[in-house]
C-alpha positions, 0 to 999 in steps of 0.5 A, a space after each residue: 492486477 495492473 501491469 507495474 514497471 519496476 521503476 514505479 516501486 518506491 519502498 519495500 517493507 512489511 505488511 505491518 509497517 505499512 499498516 502502521 504508516 497508513 495509521 500515521 498518515 490518518 493521524 497526521 491528516 486529521 491532526 490526531 494523536 497516533 495513539 488515538 487512531 491506533 486505538 480506533 482504526 488498528 483492525 482496519 488500517 485501510 478502511 473498507 479496503 482492509 479485508 482486501 489488503 489482508 487477503 492480498 498480503 496473505 498470499 506472500 511467501 517467505 521470500 517475497 518482498 512487499 513494495 509500495 509503488 506509484 506511477 509517475 506524477 504526470 500520470 496523475 495530472 492526466 487522470 490516469 495515475 495510480 498508487 499502491 502495493 506490489 508483491 515482488 517474487 524472485 525479482 518479478 512483480 507478481 500481484 498488485 493491490 491499488 489504493 489510489 486511482 485518478 
C-alpha cells in the first residue's frame, strides 16, 4: 500500500461500477461497441490485474467506501505519479490498489 492523502481521492463507487467504467474506457480507447467489449472482457475487466483487483475488493466491509485516486498532475510529469483505487474505512484510507504508475 502507498500512502495516499485524502485530497487525492476523486470519485466513490462500487466495484461493479468501476469494472463497468474500465470496460467503457477500453471500448472508447479502441473505438469498439461496449457490448462487444463486455462480452469478451467481462470476467477480466482489469486484464492481468483482475485477480488482484478481486482480492482487493473482497476485503471491503459493509460500511467501507471504494474511491478512485490520482496523484496531482505534476507528479506524472516528474515520473512519480500514480492512480488507482482506495478503500476508506471510517474516514481512514486503509488500503490501495494501484493501476497506473509513471
